[in-house]
N, C-alpha and C positions, 0 to 999 in steps of 0.2 A: 504494500500500500504506500503510495506516494502522498506525502502531506505537502500542501501548497497554501501559503498565506499571502493575501494581497489586500491592500486597501483600495477600494474602488468607490467612485461616485456612481450610484445605481440609478439608471434612467427608468422611467415608467415602462419603456419597451423591454428592457432587460428583466425587470421584475415580473412583468406579465409572462415573458418566455419561461422564466424559471418556475413560476407558479403553474404553468401548464404541465410541467413534469412532476408536479407535487401530488403524487398519488400515495394512498395509504397513510396519510397523516391525519391528525385530529381535525375536526371541523373548524373552519375559520369562524371567529366571533366578530361579526361586523362592527360592533360597538368598540371593541378593542382596536381594530384596524383604524376606525375613524378617530379615536383618541390619539393614536400614534401619528396619524396624518396631520391632525391639528398641531401637535407638538413640532412636527417637521416644518409646517407652514409658518409657525410662530418663531422659528429659530431656536427652539428649546431642545432639539434633538441633537446631541453631540456625540462625537466619536468617543466611545467609552471602553473599547476593548472587548465588547460582547460581539462575537462574530456571527455571521450567517453561515451555517454549516451545511455542506452538501455531501452526499454519498458519492462513491466513485461512479455510480450510474447517473448522477446529476439530480437525484431527488433531494429536496430540501429537508434536512433533519432538524434544523433549528433556525427560526427566523421568518416563518411564513407570514406572521402578522406584520412584521416590519416590511416585508416585500409587498404585501397587500396594501399597506399604508401608502406606499409610493404610488401604486396604481389608483387608489382612492383619491389621493391628492390631485392626480392628473384629471380624473373625472370631474372633480369639483372645479378645477381651473377652467376646463372646457365649458362647463355649464355657465360660468360667469362671463366667458368671452363673448 
């Protein structure tokens, strides 16, 4: 198993692509994703060392709500435009 660590700025497109591979994980809680999206929008979401973790097959093992928050934020921005 190869471990790889990167710091990335995640775009809504990247988050949506990764979430499409997210099978077998617990159900997303929309309220939690919305709360995280608001934190991101308000600038309160900071790099804290908590990674988004993927399996070797690309499935998200940790971070699905953070990824969904990026997508939720895009949806809200598009509605306001």
